[in-house]
Structure formats: C-alpha cells, structure tokens
N, C-alpha and C positions, 0 to 999 in steps of 0.2 A: 504494500500500500504506500502510495506517495502522499505526503502531507507537508504542509508549510504553514507556519504561523506568521501572520502579518497584522499590522496596525491599520485600522480604518482611517483613511486620510481625509475623506470628504467631510466637510463641516456639518452636513446634515446627516452623516452616518450612511448606513445602507437603507436609505429611504427614497421613495419617488424616483427621480431621474437616475441617481447612482444605482439603485436596485434594478432598474430596468436595463441599464447597460451591462451590469454584471450578469443578470439572468440571461440576456441574449447571448453573451459570449459563452457562458457555462452550458447553455442548451445546445450550442453548436459543437461542443466537444464530442470526441469519439466514445468517451466513457462518462458515466454519471459522476458529477462532482457534488460534494457536500460542503457545507460551511457550518461551523459551530462556534459558540462562545464558551468560555471556560464554565463548567458546571451545568451546561445545557446540552441536550442532544443535538445531533446534526440535522440540518434541513437541506432539501435539494437546492443547490445553488442556481439551478435553471428555472426556478419558480420565483417570480417577482413577489408574489404574495407571501411565500415562505420567508424570503429575505426580509421583507418589511416586518413580519411577525417576529423574526429573530431579534429585532430592535438593537442591532449593533450600532452603537454611537461613535462619534468622532473620537479617535484616540484609543478605542477599545481594541484589544487583540482578538483575532478570530483564527480558527484553524480550518484550513481548506484542505480537503482530502479527495482522493479518487483511487480506484483500483482497476487494474487491467492494463492491456496494451495501450500505451500512450498516456498513462495516468500522470506521469511527471510533467509532460507538456501541457496537459489539461490544467493541472494544479498551478503551474507557472503562469499560464495565460490568465486565469481568474485572479491569482494573487497580484499580478502586476496592476490589474484594474483596481482592486480593493486598496492597494497601497498608494494609488495615485489620486490626485485631486480631480474628482469627477463633477465638481460643482460648476465648472465653466460652461 
C-alpha cells in the first residue's frame, strides 16, 4: 500500500472548489484513492461529498493512500493537489 501524509494548504481546507479539484483528479486514477484525518476512517478521495464531510481544514494533516498497480503515482498526484494552494 502506498501512502503519504500531507498538510492541507488551501485556506478553506478541503471544501467546495478544492474538494472538487481533488475529487476529479482522484477519480481519474487507475486505482481507488482514500484520504483520512488522524483518528478518523478513510473516505474515497474521488467523492467531493466525502471530502467535504471529512472536514479537513487548512493546516491539518491528512493521509492519502491507495493500493494496487500505480498506487504510488495515484497517491502522489492527489497529494500534490492537497499540499498546494487551490484557492486561486
């Protein structure tokens, strides 16, 4: 299993526009990608509603994970978005 911890960079957290962008990229991956906060279960990263329900705020650390062929590339693609400023 590939996984990576990243800090949410967007000032609004994973809400609205940032959640939509992350969900779009996650859904396009060859393997299912999940995202979780410490102490909470993982949610599908390809679901905007699930990302918004996760309520990951600015500065919080999340764990992005995937399993299977291409898992590391999928995790890296989603992690780069989460760690970037998606507010613009």
